[in-house]
C-alpha positions as CSV (number, residue, x, y, z in Angstrom):
1,X,-7.4,25.8,-2.3
2,X,-10.5,25.1,-0.4
3,X,-10.9,21.5,1.9
4,X,-13.4,20.5,-1.3
5,X,-10.6,21.0,-3.9
6,X,-7.6,18.8,-2.2
7,X,-7.7,15.4,-2.9
8,X,-8.8,13.2,0.2
9,X,-6.8,10.5,-0.8
10,X,-3.2,11.9,-2.2
11,X,-1.7,9.6,-4.9
12,X,1.8,9.3,-3.8
13,X,-0.3,6.9,-0.6
14,X,-2.4,4.9,-2.8
15,X,-1.2,1.2,-3.1
16,X,-2.8,-2.1,-4.5
17,X,-2.6,-5.0,-2.6
18,X,-3.5,-8.2,-5.0
19,X,-3.8,-11.3,-2.8
20,X,-3.3,-14.8,-3.8
21,X,-5.7,-16.9,-4.2
22,X,-4.5,-19.4,-1.6
23,X,-4.5,-16.7,1.3
24,X,-6.3,-16.6,4.0
25,X,-5.9,-13.6,6.3
26,X,-8.5,-15.3,9.0
27,X,-5.9,-18.2,9.7
28,X,-3.0,-15.6,9.7
29,X,-1.9,-16.4,6.5
30,X,-1.0,-13.3,4.0
31,X,0.6,-13.6,0.6
32,X,0.4,-11.6,-2.4
33,X,2.2,-8.4,-3.7
34,X,1.4,-5.0,-3.2
35,X,2.8,-2.1,-5.6
36,X,2.4,2.0,-4.9
37,X,0.6,3.5,-7.8
38,X,3.0,6.1,-8.1
39,X,5.8,3.8,-9.5
40,X,6.6,1.0,-11.0
41,X,8.1,-0.8,-8.3
42,X,6.4,-3.7,-6.6
43,X,7.3,-6.7,-4.1
44,X,6.0,-10.1,-2.9
45,X,5.0,-10.5,0.4
46,X,4.5,-13.8,2.5
47,X,3.2,-12.1,5.8
48,X,1.5,-9.2,7.1
49,X,4.7,-8.3,8.4
50,X,6.3,-8.1,5.3
51,X,3.6,-6.3,3.8
52,X,3.4,-3.4,6.3
53,X,7.5,-3.4,6.2
54,X,6.7,-2.5,2.5
55,X,4.3,0.3,3.2
56,X,6.2,1.6,5.8
57,X,9.7,2.1,4.2
58,X,7.5,3.5,1.1
59,X,6.5,6.2,3.3
60,X,9.2,6.7,5.4
61,X,11.2,7.6,1.7
62,X,8.4,9.8,0.9
63,X,8.2,11.5,4.4
64,X,12.3,12.0,4.0
65,X,12.4,13.6,0.7
66,X,9.6,16.1,2.0
67,X,6.2,13.9,1.1
68,X,3.2,14.6,3.1
69,X,3.4,13.5,6.7
70,X,-0.1,12.1,7.2
71,X,-0.5,8.6,6.6
72,X,-3.4,7.8,4.3
73,X,-3.4,4.5,2.4
74,X,-6.0,3.9,0.2
75,X,-5.8,-0.5,-0.5
76,X,-7.2,-1.8,-3.5
77,X,-8.1,-5.5,-2.7
78,X,-7.9,-8.1,-6.1
79,X,-8.5,-12.0,-5.5
80,X,-6.7,-13.8,-8.6
81,X,-6.1,-17.0,-9.0
């Protein structure tokens, strides 16, 4: 397989992050929901630390179960009212 055949963003490292309409990252206010695309698991977060902790937990679990060791995240941001 050549580098052109390899996916640049592994599916098991894709996350959807939805930020609530009243989220203001510029003021340090992060609130929303995050979901890995390969599972039905999701989690609400009320801070950047909670968001990061969820992503790290998912990636760590994947690495321990034989997943890739590189951390490539594709973040899809979606605002909703």
